SEZA-974275 format. One record per residue (C-alpha): residue number from 1; x, y, z. Coordinates in pm, whole numbers. Each point is the difference from the previous one (the first is absolute). Layout:
# SEZA-974275
[NUM, [X, Y, Z]]
...
END
This chain:
# SEZA-974275
[1, [-1256, 1106, -898]]
[2, [-326, 140, 2]]
[3, [-59, -190, 319]]
[4, [356, 137, 130]]
[5, [-66, 342, -72]]
[6, [-344, -14, 177]]
[7, [181, -141, 315]]
[8, [274, 290, -50]]
[9, [-244, 286, -68]]
[10, [-322, -106, 220]]
[11, [62, -116, 281]]
[12, [-332, 134, 127]]
[13, [-177, -265, -178]]
[14, [-143, -298, 201]]
[15, [132, -287, -211]]
[16, [317, 166, 27]]
[17, [-2, 23, 362]]
[18, [-82, -389, 27]]
[19, [250, -122, -224]]
[20, [249, 232, 163]]
[21, [-98, -100, 377]]
[22, [-43, -386, -124]]
[23, [385, -27, -156]]
[24, [189, 273, 236]]
[25, [19, 303, -167]]
[26, [8, 343, 94]]
[27, [-248, 226, -252]]
[28, [158, 309, 86]]
[29, [395, -82, -15]]
[30, [23, -251, -299]]
[31, [308, -254, 17]]
[32, [249, -45, -340]]
[33, [-109, -340, -12]]
[34, [-288, -221, 146]]
[35, [79, -301, 241]]
[36, [29, -339, -191]]
[37, [-343, -141, 170]]
[38, [-262, -258, -167]]
[39, [-307, 151, -57]]
[40, [-324, 85, -256]]
[41, [53, 81, -342]]
[42, [-58, 328, 28]]
[43, [262, 38, 245]]
[44, [247, -198, -232]]
[45, [-55, 257, -277]]
[46, [38, 292, 224]]
[47, [364, -164, 85]]
[48, [105, -79, -328]]
[49, [-58, 368, -143]]
[50, [84, 176, 370]]
[51, [385, 66, -74]]
[52, [-104, 209, -370]]
[53, [-311, 178, 148]]
[54, [232, 129, 257]]
[55, [282, 121, -227]]
[56, [-274, 198, -170]]
[57, [-145, 149, 339]]
[58, [100, 331, 67]]
[59, [-89, 224, 269]]
[60, [-77, 366, 15]]
[61, [103, 142, 339]]
[62, [-226, 229, 150]]
[63, [-17, -44, 411]]
[64, [259, -268, -27]]
[65, [-151, -207, 245]]
[66, [-85, -344, -216]]
[67, [311, 62, -225]]
[68, [321, -212, 121]]
[69, [303, 177, -65]]
[70, [213, -303, -57]]
[71, [-219, -223, -130]]
[72, [-238, 148, -271]]
[73, [43, 148, -285]]
[74, [-62, 395, 17]]
[75, [340, 196, -74]]
[76, [127, -179, -298]]
[77, [-61, -175, -320]]
[78, [272, -315, 136]]
[79, [-187, -163, 246]]
[80, [-50, 50, 372]]
[81, [292, 182, 175]]
[82, [123, -313, 212]]
[83, [134, -161, -355]]
[84, [192, 330, -40]]
[85, [171, 29, 314]]
[86, [399, 22, 38]]
[87, [-17, -139, 350]]
[88, [-211, -215, 246]]
[89, [-346, 157, 99]]
[90, [-30, 31, 377]]
[91, [-237, -275, 114]]
[92, [-226, 244, 133]]
[93, [4, 251, -318]]
[94, [-128, -285, -242]]
[95, [-384, 47, 69]]
[96, [9, 363, 86]]
[97, [-222, 218, -198]]
[98, [110, 309, -214]]
[99, [-169, 227, 259]]
[100, [293, -158, 254]]
[101, [250, 151, -225]]
[102, [-121, 337, 37]]
[103, [81, 246, 309]]
[104, [-183, 268, 208]]
[105, [12, 242, -255]]
[106, [-145, -192, -282]]
[107, [320, -60, -184]]
[108, [163, -294, -86]]
[109, [252, -155, 286]]
[110, [286, -57, -206]]
[111, [237, -87, 279]]
[112, [-201, -331, 59]]
[113, [29, -167, -347]]
[114, [227, 222, -229]]
[115, [324, -206, 90]]
[116, [-183, -316, -124]]
[117, [-89, 79, -360]]
[118, [199, 121, -294]]
[119, [-1, 374, -75]]
[120, [-237, -82, -322]]
[121, [-249, -147, 206]]
[122, [41, 320, 248]]
[123, [-57, 218, -288]]
[124, [-326, -185, -105]]
[125, [-160, 11, 319]]
[126, [90, 392, 74]]
[127, [-209, 78, -307]]
[128, [-307, -175, 200]]
[129, [-170, 229, 214]]
[130, [-38, -122, 382]]
[131, [-312, -152, 129]]
[132, [-248, 239, 106]]
[133, [-328, -90, 193]]
[134, [-189, 248, -155]]
[135, [43, -162, -352]]
[136, [-198, -311, 132]]
[137, [75, -361, -24]]
[138, [257, -156, -208]]
[139, [-115, -147, -300]]
[140, [63, -302, -219]]
[141, [41, 13, -399]]
[142, [126, -203, -280]]
[143, [296, 112, -160]]
[144, [-14, -152, -332]]
[145, [-322, 202, -116]]
[146, [22, 394, -8]]
[147, [-341, 60, 176]]
[148, [102, -270, 266]]
[149, [-272, -203, -44]]
[150, [63, -381, -16]]
[151, [-84, -165, -362]]
[152, [41, -377, -102]]
[153, [197, 181, -329]]
[154, [232, 191, 219]]
[155, [74, -293, 255]]
[156, [48, -211, -314]]
[157, [236, 214, -172]]
[158, [172, 48, 332]]
[159, [89, -361, 24]]
[160, [268, 61, -285]]
[161, [11, -394, -95]]
[162, [-66, 77, -367]]
[163, [47, 213, -284]]
[164, [-345, 161, -94]]
[165, [113, 108, -320]]
[166, [135, -346, -109]]
[167, [-283, -189, 141]]
[168, [-252, 210, -162]]
[169, [156, -38, -332]]
[170, [26, -403, 63]]
[171, [-406, -8, 76]]
[172, [-43, 201, -278]]
[173, [176, -247, -267]]
[174, [-165, -326, 157]]
[175, [-359, 189, -36]]
[176, [34, 156, -295]]
[177, [133, -336, -192]]
[178, [-208, -36, -330]]
[179, [-157, -352, 49]]
[180, [-210, -200, 241]]
[181, [-92, 99, 323]]
[182, [122, -331, 140]]
[183, [361, 77, -106]]
[184, [14, 356, 133]]
[185, [-65, -160, 354]]
[186, [223, -252, -60]]
[187, [281, 281, -84]]
[188, [-143, 175, 334]]
[189, [97, -285, 219]]
[190, [304, -37, -162]]
[191, [116, 352, 71]]
[192, [-120, -87, 361]]
[193, [204, -309, -24]]
[194, [-294, -213, 170]]
[195, [-26, -273, -251]]
[196, [-13, -340, 190]]
[197, [332, -128, -72]]
[198, [168, -231, 224]]
[199, [209, 250, 162]]
[200, [-309, 213, 89]]
[201, [-219, -284, 109]]
[202, [319, -95, 228]]
[203, [6, 338, 141]]
[204, [-350, -14, 80]]
[205, [92, -264, 194]]
[206, [-158, -321, -217]]
[207, [240, -297, 26]]
[208, [102, -51, -376]]
[209, [348, -73, -162]]
[210, [131, 292, -131]]
[211, [163, -120, -290]]
[212, [-140, -15, -334]]
[213, [-96, -292, -123]]
[214, [0, 42, -376]]
[215, [359, 72, -3]]
[216, [145, -98, 366]]
[217, [137, 349, 88]]
[218, [27, 35, 359]]
[219, [-259, 305, 15]]
[220, [-317, 71, -182]]
[221, [-35, 363, 23]]
[222, [-228, 248, -224]]
[223, [314, 93, -257]]
[224, [73, -363, -30]]
[225, [-377, -123, -90]]
[226, [-9, 287, -236]]
[227, [341, 8, -164]]
[228, [287, -181, 124]]
[229, [-107, -364, 23]]
[230, [178, -209, -235]]
[231, [-305, -124, -135]]
[232, [-117, 346, -114]]
[233, [318, 169, -79]]
[234, [28, -149, -383]]
[235, [-319, 181, -19]]
[236, [102, 351, 73]]
[237, [334, -57, -173]]
[238, [-260, -66, -303]]
[239, [-174, 324, 34]]
[240, [296, 278, 112]]
[241, [234, 92, -216]]
[242, [396, -111, 69]]
[243, [83, 370, 61]]
[244, [-249, 56, 272]]
[245, [33, -338, 186]]
[246, [312, 85, 252]]
[247, [-245, 273, 143]]
[248, [-296, -190, -15]]
[249, [97, -303, 221]]
[250, [170, 217, 254]]
[251, [-233, 262, 144]]
[252, [-234, -77, 303]]
[253, [-356, -93, -34]]
[254, [-111, 360, 13]]
[255, [213, 186, -208]]
[256, [-20, -300, -238]]
[257, [-389, 32, -26]]
[258, [-12, 378, -4]]
[259, [271, 15, -268]]
[260, [-200, -275, -224]]
[261, [-343, 177, 3]]
[262, [207, 346, -54]]
[263, [208, -176, -295]]
[264, [273, 138, 130]]
[265, [274, -193, -144]]
[266, [-175, 72, -383]]
[267, [-82, -373, -49]]
[268, [-117, -7, -373]]
[269, [-247, -266, -87]]
[270, [-319, -10, -248]]
[271, [-219, 51, 280]]
[272, [24, 241, 277]]
[273, [234, -97, 278]]
[274, [-237, 113, 286]]
[275, [-275, -232, -161]]
[276, [225, -283, -36]]
[277, [208, 21, 346]]
[278, [-341, 3, 162]]
[279, [-148, -303, -125]]
[280, [313, -171, 11]]
[281, [25, 49, 405]]
[282, [-336, -84, 5]]
[283, [-23, -330, -163]]
[284, [350, -121, 129]]
[285, [-183, 20, 332]]
[286, [-281, -184, -145]]
[287, [267, -273, -103]]
[288, [173, -41, 338]]
[289, [-360, -87, 177]]
[290, [-100, -175, -283]]
[291, [303, -248, 67]]
[292, [-59, 61, 372]]
[293, [-336, -178, -15]]
[294, [30, -234, -303]]
[295, [379, -68, 47]]
[296, [62, 3, -399]]
[297, [296, 244, -130]]
[298, [-106, 221, -321]]
[299, [312, 40, -222]]
[300, [104, 341, -91]]
[301, [-160, -33, -374]]
[302, [-346, -42, 154]]
[303, [27, 285, 205]]
[304, [102, 223, -247]]
[305, [-257, -68, -235]]
[306, [-250, 39, 300]]
[307, [134, 301, 32]]
[308, [9, 180, -320]]
[309, [-312, -118, -62]]
[310, [-192, 183, 259]]
[311, [265, 311, -17]]
[312, [-110, 40, -398]]
[313, [-353, -36, 100]]
[314, [42, 277, 253]]
[315, [197, 214, -261]]
[316, [-262, -62, -274]]
[317, [-290, 130, 242]]
[318, [189, 282, 147]]
[319, [74, 82, -365]]
[320, [-367, -47, -107]]
[321, [-263, 263, -77]]
[322, [-231, -175, 272]]
[323, [249, 118, 303]]
[324, [52, 353, -174]]
[325, [-359, 78, -5]]
[326, [-160, 105, 358]]
[327, [-152, -293, 195]]
[328, [-252, 238, 142]]
[329, [-190, 287, -172]]
[330, [-181, 273, 174]]
[331, [-329, 110, -114]]
[332, [-205, 278, 161]]
[333, [-393, -97, 0]]
[334, [-283, 225, 87]]
[335, [-381, 63, -29]]
[336, [-152, 217, -197]]
[337, [-406, 62, 39]]
[338, [-217, -84, -355]]
[339, [-134, 228, -189]]
[340, [-347, -39, 152]]
[341, [-282, 226, -187]]
[342, [-185, 263, 129]]
[343, [-359, -27, -17]]
[344, [-244, 259, 48]]
[345, [-331, -32, 182]]
[346, [-231, 264, 130]]
[347, [160, 76, 352]]
[348, [329, -110, -64]]
[349, [319, -135, -175]]
[350, [41, -371, 24]]
[351, [305, -181, -79]]
END
């Protein structure tokens, strides 16, 4: 989006002029969408984020010579006026600028457009001062930032694809898990849904069969590998109490992972449930890969003993005095001159 914003806001830069000329884009009258043309990686990156960038671009009308009345965002937060019109816009007016809709007295020329827009939009236009050449040229700004400046943070938040609060909580749960760093990285991959299961490999256009080779299920995705496979379901039934099993086996992957890392279901066990859960999913992935490489299916008892041995070791280290002591101790050091004696001679004092 930074490249797209550069094209939108800095049309005088040389590289912007070159790329707009190459792909047939007028930098002074930017389209709502870019043409589907084959091109460089830079062009593809700009085209992929162009719509989102144009939604955040907003015009401050000064002389009204550059801002297009119907196609640019300048009067409302709902988008271009062409999308809010109640009647078709005459073709000769579609590309007209804001200045074209004022009269000789410098006021809005209402008869030209008031019959095309709803009254609520007309009230918003009335609250905008008509163009005035003495104000200078029109300026573009980023409407998702209070200062009008484009920032990566405001651009990311404007996409509106993620619940940032929930996401921050999920990442905190993964990286604050008390145990080896390898398990934390694995939990982070689970929350990202990026484990290389057969479903994920197929999504990346790698030719593999989608079925689970251990139990014969038609689809091997992450939740199947870590919970629903018949070969490991007996293990979870052994770890999870009966009263919690219904909710445990019905939630989605993300909800399931977060709930277990928070121990939302208050599962009682000799060790902390967060520790057991993290080690279990980590080792289940290991035993799945072990089967794919060696073709030997481990029974649930072997996996259970492996998990509990590792979980007990991690829990013991977490509770030991070693883990509670500071790993690094700060010591301030300095240099003081030694107490050299003074020796008196006939003419001076010597050290």
